[in-house]
N, C-alpha and C positions, 0 to 999 in steps of 0.2 A: 799813562794818562787815560785810564778808561773808568776809574771810579773815584770816590772820595772828593777831595778838593781839586782834583785835577779832571774830573769827568767832563768839564765843559771846556777843556783846553787840549790843544795839539790833536785835533780830531781827523786831521788830514796830514799828508806828507810823510816824510821819512821818520819823524819823531813819534808818529801814532803807533801806539802799543809797543814802543821801543824805549820809552822813558818811565823809569820808577823813581818817584821823588816824593818829597816832603815839602810842603809849603810852610811859611811862617810870616806872620804879619804883625806888626805893632805900629803905633802911630809913626808915620813917616818912613817906615822901613817895610820892604817886601823881599822875600827870600825864597830861593828855591834850591834844593840840595838832593842829589841822588845819583843815579846811574843811567847811562844811555848806551844801548847796543847800536853799534855802527852797522853800516850795510855789509862790512867785510867780517862781521861777527866779533869785533873787540868790544870790551865793556870798558867805558870811561866813567870815572867818577867826577862829579862837578859840584860846585857851590857857587850860587850867584846871590849877591846881596846888592839891592838898590836903596840907598838912604838918602832921602831929602833931595833927590834929583829929578824924579819923574812922579806923575800921579800914579796911584795904585794900578789903574788899569793900563797906563803905558809901560809901567814896569813889568806887569805880567806878559804884555805882548812881547817886550824886549827878551824876557826869559824865554819865552816860547820860541822866538826866532833863534836864539843862541842853541837851545836844544835841537832845532832843526838843522842847524849847521854842524853840530857835534855828531848827528846821526848819519850824516853823509858817508 
């Protein structure tokens, strides 16, 4: 989360600089998929898709919160 479409996301916390991911959006859908390095140096793959359940900004916040939990 340090450049590209993630440059303004996950700027603090355990997810900062530990998430490598690709975003994807189309009408009503917001996705984030990639890898997260945990605090004990495991690499986890993840994919998150929010469809017609949250606004785009709320979906991004939820995705960031999930990445933060995965990075612990």
